[in-house]
C-alpha positions, -999 to 999 in steps of 0.1 A, spaced: -534 131 -231 -518 129 -200 -541 132 -170 -534 162 -146 -545 143 -117 -520 112 -127 -492 140 -129 -499 156 -98 -498 121 -80 -464 112 -95 -453 144 -86 -462 138 -49 -447 104 -51 -413 117 -61 -389 122 -31 -372 149 -50 -407 166 -52 -414 165 -17 -381 176 -8 -383 206 -31 -420 214 -19 -407 213 21 -377 236 10 -404 259 -6 -427 260 22 -399 267 48 -386 292 23 -418 309 27 -418 308 62 -381 317 69 -388 348 43 -421 358 64 -398 355 98 -372 377 84 -395 401 69 -415 404 101 -386 401 127 -358 421 110 -372 441 78 -402 456 93 -386 465 126 -357 483 106 -381 503 86 -402 511 115 -370 522 137 -359 541 106 -390 562 105 -393 566 141 -358 578 142 -363 603 115 -397 616 132 -377 621 164 -352 638 146 -376 663 132 -390 667 167 -355 674 179 -350 703 153 -383 715 163 -371 716 201 -340 730 189 -357 760 171 -381 765 200 -350 766 224 -333 794 199 -367 813 191 -388 812 224 -365 808 250 -380 841 265 -409 834 283 -425 865 269 -428 848 234 -439 814 249 -475 824 246 -469 824 208 -464 788 205 -501 782 210 -506 799 176 -478 783 156 -478 747 169 -502 732 144 -483 747 120 -453 726 130 -474 697 135 -473 697 173 -500 685 195 -490 700 228 -454 718 244 -444 717 276 -416 736 297 -399 726 327 -378 739 352 -347 719 368 -369 707 392 -397 691 368 -420 722 374 -441 728 344 -438 765 339 -455 767 307 -478 744 287 -501 747 256 -527 729 277 -527 754 309 -542 725 332 -508 712 329 -490 744 342 -478 743 381 -477 700 380 -442 686 389 -429 659 365 -417 632 391 -411 603 367 -378 587 368 -368 592 331 -370 630 340 -344 630 366 -323 602 354 -322 610 318 -334 646 310 -319 661 338 -288 647 330 -286 664 298 -299 635 275 -326 637 250 -356 609 257 -387 598 234 -413 573 235 -439 566 207 -475 567 219 -505 553 200 -537 568 195 -558 561 229 -527 552 249 -516 566 277 -484 596 273 -454 594 296 -475 620 322 -502 594 324 -529 613 299 -546 593 273 -537 606 239 -558 615 210 -532 609 182 -503 591 174 -475 610 188 -436 608 193 -432 625 231 -398 641 231 -377 656 258 -351 679 249 -327 694 279 -319 729 275 -284 731 287 -262 764 298 -229 761 302 -228 725 308 -257 732 335 -294 720 330 -318 750 335 -349 739 316 -362 709 294 -389 709 269 -414 686 262 -428 679 225 -461 660 217 -454 654 181 -483 646 160 -467 615 141 -504 607 126 -494 612 90 -462 591 94 -481 562 109 -503 561 83 -480 562 61 -461 538 77 -489 514 78 -497 519 42 -461 513 33 -459 481 57 -492 467 40 -473 472 8 -445 454 19 -467 424 34 -484 421 -2 -446 421 -20 -436 396 8 -469 373 1 -465 379 -40 -426 368 -35 -436 337 -17 -468 327 -38 -449 332 -71 -419 312 -60 -440 285 -47 -459 285 -82 -428 286 -98 -415 255 -79 -448 237 -85 -451 245 -122 -411 230 -125 -421 199 -105 -455 197 -127 -434 201 -161 -406 176 -146 -435 150 -134 -453 153 -171 -418 145 -189 -411 117 -163 -446 104 -168 -443 107 -206 -409 87 -207 -423 61 -184 -453 55 -206 -431 51 -235 -406 28 -219 -437 8 -205 -452 9 -242 -418 -2 -255 -416 -31 -228 -453 -40 -236 -444 -45 -275 -414 -64 -265 -434 -88 -241 -462 -91 -267 -435 -100 -293 -418 -126 -272 -454 -139 -266 -461 -140 -303 -433 -163 -311 -445 -185 -285 -480 -186 -296 -469 -188 -330 -450 -222 -318 -485 -231 -298 -503 -226 -331 -479 -249 -351 -486 -277 -321 -524 -271 -316 -527 -278 -354 -507 -307 -357 -529 -332 -344 -564 -319 -364 -542 -318 -396 -528 -357 -387 -567 -365 -381 -577 -350 -413 -545 -366 -430 -553 -401 -416 -591 -398 -427 -580 -388 -461 -556 -418 -463 -583 -443 -452 -602 -430 -480 -579 -437 -508 -572 -471 -493 -607 -479 -495 -609 -467 -532 -579 -485 -539 -591 -515 -527 -625 -511 -546 -646 -509 -516 -681 -497 -513 -683 -464 -497 -720 -464 -481 -735 -433 -466 -730 -442 -431 -696 -442 -433 -693 -410 -457 -714 -392 -429 -690 -402 -402 -661 -391 -423 -674 -357 -430 -687 -354 -395 -649 -360 -382 -634 -338 -408 -658 -310 -400 -651 -310 -363 -615 -310 -369 -614 -278 -393 -638 -260 -370 -612 -268 -344 -585 -251 -367 -609 -221 -374 -614 -215 -335 -578 -216 -328 -567 -193 -356 -597 -170 -345 -588 -168 -311 -548 -160 -321 -563 -137 -347 -580 -118 -320 -555 -120 -293 -529 -103 -320 -554 -77 -333 -547 -42 -319 -576 -33 -299 -576 -4 -273 -614 -2 -269 -637 -8 -238 -656 -39 -241 -681 -54 -218 -673 -90 -216 -680 -122 -196 -649 -129 -172 -655 -164 -173 -652 -159 -213 -624 -137 -212 -605 -166 -191 -617 -198 -214 -604 -176 -244 -569 -172 -227 -570 -209 -219 -577 -216 -255 -545 -197 -264 -524 -215 -239 -541 -247 -245 -509 -267 -261 -488 -249 -230 -511 -267 -206 -513 -300 -221 -472 -301 -228 -464 -293 -192 -494 -313 -177 -510 -284 -161 -545 -287 -153 -565 -255 -155 -603 -250 -136 -625 -220 -139 -649 -214 -110 -676 -187 -113 -706 -177 -130 -709 -169 -170 -727 -135 -161 -703 -119 -142 -690 -92 -166 -666 -64 -165 -657 -32 -190 -623 -40 -201 -600 -43 -230 -599 -79 -235 -567 -85 -254 -548 -65 -223 -564 -91 -200 -556 -118 -217 -518 -108 -219 -522 -104 -180 -535 -143 -177 -511 -155 -200 -484 -138 -181 -496 -150 -147 -501 -187 -163 -468 -189 -175 -452 -175 -143 -470 -209 -127 -456 -228 -154 -422 -220 -150 -425 -224 -108 -439 -262 -117 -407 -268 -141 -383 -251 -118 -398 -269 -85 -405 -300 -105 -441 -303 -92 -458 -336 -105 -496 -328 -98 -497 -292 -113 -531 -273 -116 -538 -237 -119 -573 -225 -105 -593 -193 -116 -624 -180 -92 -645 -151 -102 -662 -137 -76 -687 -106 -71 -698 -86 -45 -716 -48 -46 -685 -29 -51 -662 -49 -73 -656 -80 -92 -628 -103 -78 -609 -127 -101 -581 -148 -79 -554 -170 -102 -538 -196 -76 -516 -226 -80 -498 -251 -61 -463 -243 -76 -449 -238 -37 -451 -198 -35 -430 -173 -36 -402 -167 -10 -419 -141 17 -391 -119 16 -392 -111 -19 -428 -113 -28 -436 -77 -20 -410 -67 -49 -424 -92 -75 -444 -61 -93 -413 -38 -97 -398 -34 -130 -367 -56 -138 -373 -79 -107 -371 -116 -114 -373 -148 -95 -355 -168 -123 -323 -175 -124 -297 -151 -145 -306 -151 -184 -343 -171 -178 -361 -140 -169 -362 -103 -176 -385 -92 -147 -410 -71 -170 -436 -99 -170 -456 -89 -134 -444 -55 -135 -461 -49 -169 -491 -70 -155 -498 -43 -127 -495 -17 -150 -520 -28 -173 -545 -38 -145 -537 -2 -130 -545 14 -165 -580 -4 -163 -586 11 -128 -581 -23 -112 -558 -37 -82 -538 -67 -83 -519 -82 -53 -503 -115 -42 -499 -136 -12 -490 -173 -6 -511 -199 4 -509 -234 16 -498 -247 -15 -486 -220 -37 -495 -184 -47 -527 -165 -52 -531 -135 -73 -562 -112 -64 -571 -89 -94 -600 -66 -81 -622 -49 -111 -650 -22 -107 -682 -34 -115 -703 -24 -147 -723 8 -140 
């Protein structure tokens, strides 16, 4: 089963995923900016226009029905029914000749908007929020639309109504609408973001699955190639013990044919020699049998034992290519791992060194395994004296299908698979050139 954290890490590594997430973020920001900068003001303007139009309609009604001063007093009675906070009536000079608030009567409107706009026959309005000053300078207890409506007679300005139209209900409705629109805006952006993340998550999950299948196929192909080499190695490693046993048997046959006496001492020597060769054959076949056995369970094992087991598998390769292998480190340094997987890693690294020795015609060939331990991790280094890897390509050696060998001689999967195996064991591997060759450093988590 795929790990969600692994899927998310893979998703964040992908360039397309990063671009999509950035575009999703930009969409959210852009949509919010458009909403706040254009859509909300448009809603607000439309609502305010409707409010002002209502105020104008009331003003025209008042002009028509309450033009006579005798009826103006009735406005105190009907203003609440019309949703009006206060009404004023001005003469052409700006003198307040009537107001539903008697303290305003007799005051002159000296504001520029009255003389420059209203007195010239144009309507004028201002939205005043609760607790703010109106055009006349008074603090208002409600949200109002302060509207001036000029009264014209034969094209001549004769009076003007100033209506404080109560828009508290409209403002509340508007604020509720804005809240709902903001929730809709947030929901759209959130749903779009979730949708994009879901699509990227599913895509990354499919990519990881496909990648795992490809790696599994590559691993199987690599193991099959290794198996072919190992079978050849078994044949070579068995030649010497079988030849020794055959020689011993022939020696016995000759002695018997010649009628020579076979004393106990000689027979014990023959028995001991034969037993040693048989034990070597059994040991060799056990090593190979363990290596090819599918084992996916974590096992606590000595790192030194793991390396020595690998060297036993590679004994014929090392001997036939005149390669000396040395293991430095304590026997009791242990790790939890899948032994066969790590043997595969060590075999890949040994084969790489062998190929480099042959290609560069190195005479004195040596591979050194060193095991170290500190509080945080177990370190295994594998170094050789094969001349190293060119600096310009060493950073690419763990990439898939990358090879330093000539065309037809390398597949470019060995070190790539090595890195994949190591990382699946919660470990890391890196390579760097040293004075005489290259050193691979594997860092493993300690037990517990």
